[in-house]
N, C-alpha and C positions, 0 to 999 in steps of 0.2 A: 477180350484185352485188343492193344496194337503194336505188333513187332516192330520198328523203326535198326536198322540198317545202316550201318553208313563205312562201305570200306573202302581204306587210307592203300597208298603206299606200305605205309609200317607198317600199322592196328586197326583190325577191324571195334566199331565199338556199338553195340546193340543194345537196345531198352524197351524195355517193355510200358504200353504210359493202360493205365486205365480212364481212359478222360480225357483234358487234360495234367492228371500226374502221372508224375515217370516216378511209374513205383521201383523196379530195379533194370540198375547196368552193369554191362561188364563190358570187357576188353580183351581178343584176343590177339593172338600173332598174326598178317597179313601173309600167306604161301601159297605161290605162283600156283605149285606140285599137289595141293591138296586137294582131293575129288570132293568131289557133293556127301559124297556117300563118310567121306572122313570129317567135313562142315557138318553135315544130314547128325548125324558120332554126338560129334561134339555139343552141337545145341538140345538134343536130348537129356545129352548128359550135366549142364547148368540147367536145365528147366526141372532135371529130375533132384538134382542138388539145388532147388530151392522152391524146390514142394511145388513146381508148378504141371499143369498138364497141357499137353497141341489143344486140349480141348475148350478151356480156356482164352487162345489165341486169334482172335475173329478176324483181322483185319493184314496185310503187314507190306510195309514198301523199304522199299533200297536204294542209295546215293548210295554209284560207284567210279572212281574214278582211275580203276586198272580194270579194261573191257576187257581180256579172261577170264576176268573171278566174276562177273556178270551174273551170266548161263549159270554157271558150277553153281552159285549161291542157290537161284533163284533152284536148283534143280533142288535145290539139298531143304530148303525151306518147300517145293509141293511134298515131299514121297517124306523128310521127316514130321512137317506140324502142319500137312492137310491146305498148306496156306498157298495160291497164286503168290508174289507182291507186283507190287505197284513199281513201275523202276520207276527214277526223276531221271529224263533226258530232252533233250528234243519235243515243241509239241509234248508236253504236259501239260497244266495249267497251277502255275505259280501264286498270281494274283500277284505280281512285281510285273510289271515291263521291265525288260532286259536291254538298253537306251549303249546297247556296247555294237561294234560295227561287226558284229561276228556273234550273237547268241549262243549261235547251237560250242562257239570253244569253252565257254565258261566256265568249270568245272561242277558237280551236280555240288558238290558238296561245302564249295561257297557259294550257289545260289539255296541253299536250304540252309545252311549257317543268317547269313543276310535276312531270306524272310525268318528267320524264327528272333534274330532280332526286333529286327518291324515290328513280327505280331508282340513282341513284348516290352516296346518303346515306343514302338507310336513317332519317331522325332529325327530328323537328318543323323547317320548313325558314320562312324567304322565302326569297321570289325576288323579282329588283327585274331588271325586264325593261324596257334600255332600246330601245324607238324611236319612232316618227311618239308617239302615249307612252307616256306611264313607268309600268306598271303594278306592281305590289305584292301576291304570292298567296301568302295565308299556307298552312301544310301542316302536318295535324297529324304528332304522333309515331306512329299509324295509319295514317298518308298519305293523306286521309281532304285533297277541296279543301276548303279553309276562306271562302271567299270571301279581297276586298281593297281597294286603290284602287288610283283610278286617275286620274293629274293630264299638262296636259299635254309630249311632250315638248322636249326639248331644238334641234330645230329647230322648231316650231310656234312654242316661245315666240320664237327670232330675230324671223320670219319676218311674227312677227304686229309688234315691234316693227320691223323696215324701215318694213312697208306703213302701217303706225300713225303715226310719230315722223317729219316731215321731212325735218332734218336731218342723221336717224341711220344711216349705215350698214352694208349686210350687213357680215357679218364672217364666218370661218370663223370656227366652235368652236374656241381650244383652252386650256391652261393661260397665265390672262395669269400678267408676272415678280410681279406683285403688287394684293392687292385693291385695294390704294388706284393705281388707273389716273392714267398721264400725258398722257395726252390722249386719247380721242372711243375709237381703237379697242379701246382697252385697258380703260377705262373699264363697254363695252354691256363685254367678255369676261371682264371679273372679277362684273357683274353679274351674266353667265347659268354664269359654271361655278360660279363660290363659293354663287350664290345659290338653285343646284339638287343642289349638294354641301347644302345646309343643307334645301330641301324633304327629299330622302332620309333620312339622317341623321334628321327634326325625325319621316319618318314611317315607318319603322319601329324608333326607339325606344317610339315611341306603343302602334305594333302588340303589339313586345316583350313591356308591361305583359300586356299579352292570350294571354299561351305561357304554359305551362304551366310549361312546364322552359325556360332560355337555346339558342332557334333558331338553324342556322350560316345563317346570313344571305348569300347565292349572285347575284352578278350575270351579268346577259344580253345579246343585246343589243348591237349595233351600236357605239355610245357609250359602256358598261360601263365596256373600258378606264382610261374620262380622266375620270371620272366615280369611277373603284372607286381608284385612286389615292392618295385623298384623306377620301375617305370615310371616317370613321371605321368603321364599325358597319358592312358590308359585311368580312367572310369572305373572299371570292373570287372568280374571272370564271369564267367559264364561255360562252365567245360564242355555243357550240351546245351551249349546251342544248336548243332548238328542235329540234332535229335529229336530236336522240337521243332523246328523250320521243315521237318520231315515230318509230324504231327500233324502242324498246319498244313499242307499241299495235301497229305492225306484226306483232310475232313476238307477241302477246297474239290478234288477230283472225283468227289463224293455227293455231292452237289445236284 
């Protein structure tokens, strides 16, 4: 089986594939202070809980946007699971041409989710990834990465509001009963929820105008199911596009 790991600024997504099938997945909090031993023990405990053994893991691959954790997590996989991971980065074969000014600066997670989406749909795409940042990535009908846009994520906006506005409390981000809030909590929820629905629809609609044909718009990431329900421009949500893309990239590098 293949272990796939996507290390983001807020959370770490872990998946185990048997062939092309995602057999299981977990999400843990990103903590830059944890050592490789701590991450290794945590992984071992997760595997034990799920009835998996390290002998079942044949290979692994990592995408990471937190540079300090790349080596830490790699060491954890080597010492506790006995697998040396392929790290997605400059020079890694992805099967996708990166047509940007500086391909090296494009986040590994953005490339992985774009590869994952292309492998599934084989058509022009806009991939919207809801994480610490919300990213919009445009993939051509030929499977080329053309670029995109980056905006602050929902949690970042919520934290900024809580930090900078003295009388506004931190709230859970959920769909409010109405766009017109009747109390401060629902007012904040309405502003965040419908504000980001509008942000997503606005950027996607503008990006569509640069497309040759009508693209498929796919949402991914932790908050994707929440916003995709309301955003009129999103055609489909798939929380595991990055992991699926990592699996494809690993296969390409095995050839």
